[in-house]
N, C-alpha and C positions, 0 to 999 in steps of 0.2 A: 508146360508139357513134361512130361515124364520121364521120356527120352530124348530130350534135350539138354544143355548145359550156359552158362553165359563160357562166353570166349573173348577174352578182353586181349589184341594185341598193340604192345606199347612200347613206342621206344624211346631215347630222353626228349626229342623232337616235338613228341605227338601220341595221341591215340587214334591209330590204324585200326581198328576194328575192334567192333564189340557190339554181339549182338549173341543170340543165341542160336546154338550148333547143334547139331546129329552126330556130327565125327571132323576129324579134325588129325590130318596128316603132318607131319613137325621131321626137319630132318635132324634126330637122335645124334647124338657122339656115337654110339655103338649101330646107327643103321639109325634109318625110318620108322619113326613111333607115331602108332593108330591109337588113337582118343577117341571114345565114344564115350554116353553119360552111365554113372557111376564106376565110372576107370578108379583103380586104387588112388589113394594117395601115393605123388609121385616128382623127385625134381631133381630135371637133370641138365648138361649143358646142351644147348643147340650148336649142330653148325651153320656154316652159311650155305645157304636151299632154298626151296619152294617150300609153301604150305599152305597146305590144300583144303582149301573149311565148306562142309559143304550145311547150309543157315537152315535152320528147323524149318525152313517150310517143304525142305526134302530135296528141291528139285538145283537149287540157285548154291552155283561153285565159286568159290572165291579162290583166285592162285593171287601169292602174296611169296616176295621175295625178303628175304629177312636173313642181314652179315652175323648169323649167329647170335648167341646170346643165351638165357634159362625159360624154362620150363617147368610152371608148374600146375599141378595138377591135384583136385579132390573130384569126389565125388558130382558136386552138381555146379563147379567152375573150374575154367581152365586159363592160364593167363602167360604169357609170351613175353617177356622181357627183352626185347632184339636191340640189338648193338643200331642197327639198323632194320629196314623198309620198306617196301613198296610192290604198289599194289602193279598189274602184268601192262594197265594202260596209261602209269606215270613212267616207264621205263624210259631213258633213251638210249636207241643202238648203239646210236656214236660213238657216246661218253663211255659207254661197256665196253664196248671194242678198244676204246684209247687203256682205257683200263687194265684192262687184259692183253695189251701191250708192255705195259704199263707194268704188273703183277709181272709175266717171262721173262724179262731181264731184270727182274727184281731176284728172279729163279735159279737164272743163270749167275749172279754175283757174291747170290746166300754161303755162306759156307755151311755143309750138308750137318743138318740137326739142329742150325742157328734159332733165333727168336728170329732172327728175319725170313729165313726158309720159312719157317711155320707160320708167320703171316703175309708172307707171298703165296705157300700155296689156298692161304685161307683167301685171297684177297682173288686168285687165276678163278675158282671154283665161284666165287659170287659172281665175278664177273662173267663168266661159262652161263651159268643160270642166267643173266639178267639176259644176255642174248640170245639166250633160247627159246625164255617165253617171251620178249622183247618180240620178237622174231617171228612169234606162233600167233598175236593176239592180232 
């Protein structure tokens, strides 16, 4: 199909998604990115957040939470190398709430601008996204 491309979402543990897609929306470091077939070559970092995929049938949409990573795009293939990733039906909301509380505690004690503060903000963002999507399913 000329209006679709191969999308792979991969973590260190598994291949979470490997299908033909018509659109991917991912949380880039400068805001959300929309990818369609024929997109120009691109390599960027990803922030923790939601990846929304419309598969090639045009009707099915997948929602996946990632913990940050990298996005590589070519006109015929897109790859997301995620630090962590889970489908919304895999989210443990109770665990995400515990993670959010831990991230908030880390934010309270981390020095402003430190590596610890950055890690705490990313963990906070990831936990909030997991809770929001986990409750919405």
